[in-house]
C-alpha positions, 0 to 999 in steps of 0.5 A: 739489098738482095733481089736475086738478080745478077748483072754485068755491063762494060764498055766496048765490044772488047769487054764482051768475053770478060762480061761472059766470064763475069756472068759465070762468076756471078751465077756461081755465087762469086763476089762482085769484086772478083767478077769485075776484076776478072772481066777487066783482066781479060781485056788487059791481057788481049794484045789486039786491044790497043787502048788497055793493058798489054798491047796498049798504045804508048805515050809520046816517048814510047812508054805504056803508062796505065791507069786503073781503078776499083771500087767496092759498092758495099763499103765504098772502098776505092783503090787506084793507080795512075801512070803505072808501067810494066805491070800486067794487070793494073786493075788487080793492083788497084783492087789491092790498094782498095784494102788500104785505108791510107795510100790507096791511090798510087801514081808513077814509080810509087804505083809500080814499086807497090806492084813489084813489092807485092808480087804482081806480075811484071811485064814489058807492056809495049808489044811489037805491034804497038811499037810499030804503031807508035813509030808510024804515028811519030813519023806522021806527026813529024810530017804534019799528016795527023793530029797527035792524039787518038784513041781513048777507049777505057774499059769500064765495068759494073757488076751486081751479085744476086745478094745485092753487092756491087763493084766497079772497075776501070783500066786504060793505057790512055790517050795514044801519044799522050804527054808523059804523066798525063792522067785522064778520068779513068782512075778518078772517083766520080769521073771515071767510075762510081758505085754504091750498092744501095743505088747503083754504079756508072763508068765512063770512057772517052776523052778524060779531060772533058769527062772530068769537067762533069764528074759524070759517073757520080752524077749518074749514080746521084740521079739514080738515087733520086728515082731515075732509071739508069737510062734516064739518069744517063740521058739526064747527066750526059746530054745536057752536059755536052750542051753545057760544055759546047756552050761554055768551053767551046767544044766537047770530046767524045765520051760514053757512059754506062750504068746499072742499078741495084736491081740489074736495070741498065742504061747508056748515053753517048755522043758517038757510035758506042758499043757495049756488052751487058748480061743479067739474070734476064739477058744472055751476054750480048753486044749492043750499039748505042747512038745519040738519039733525038731530044737528048735520048739514046738509041740502042740496037743490036750489033750486026755480024757484018760490024763484028767481022769488020771489027775483028779484021780491023783490030788484027790488020797488019801495021803498014 
């Protein structure tokens, strides 16, 4: 479906530079797949983002295990990796796997070996900064000062070309101090991401173990397919599910969802303070803040310069 509208939306402030790059690609008639891959790669490459790619925080053994996925909204082709290590751009491996009819989701050593054999850049992904943070956290856990798990900020993104093609991708190093082999929602179709160019796409960030209980990305796309706007679909999928989880499971972790439809309209829903970046034909790249609002709605407001300054200071602060 062609509507001459392009768009890109991604989770967290950390994706903003990637959204700007994706915008340039989309305006230059690049593909949705190229745009979303380059968006994610910019986040993976930045060492101060501690939940994705290079600089991502390790598991309890000090190993950076990464999960990533890619989906083509035109063909519904998907590729994913889980527990991959020493690979600079996990999302690129996931995209390459999306071209495979069989064996398109690889895990652990199989995923890493595929990357090596196919010429993807290999690198020790544990930075000195991340190692220091890991050593500090190990000592704190030993002294029972903190809970072991922290940080689960997946970068997830959806892109739309003026000709109506869409793509989605995710990348994360997962929970800090996770058990080896733990996999969250990010590489799982329908939970961490889903996109159908005839309808729209969605992506998730947050506690994967809880997002998986609701297959929230697919549910949002399904609701958009019934005529809901992206914002309506996000609100209707996320907030009742949070209540259900609290009622039946006893608790609900932190999570946030983003969505964009095939016309470039977008929406978000969250149960925490959540930043995201969006750009469309009608909207220059912007960082916005979302909060859970009244009556199962979402409140969205511009980010302040004060918040941005504090964010930059926080992510680059020395590890004591």
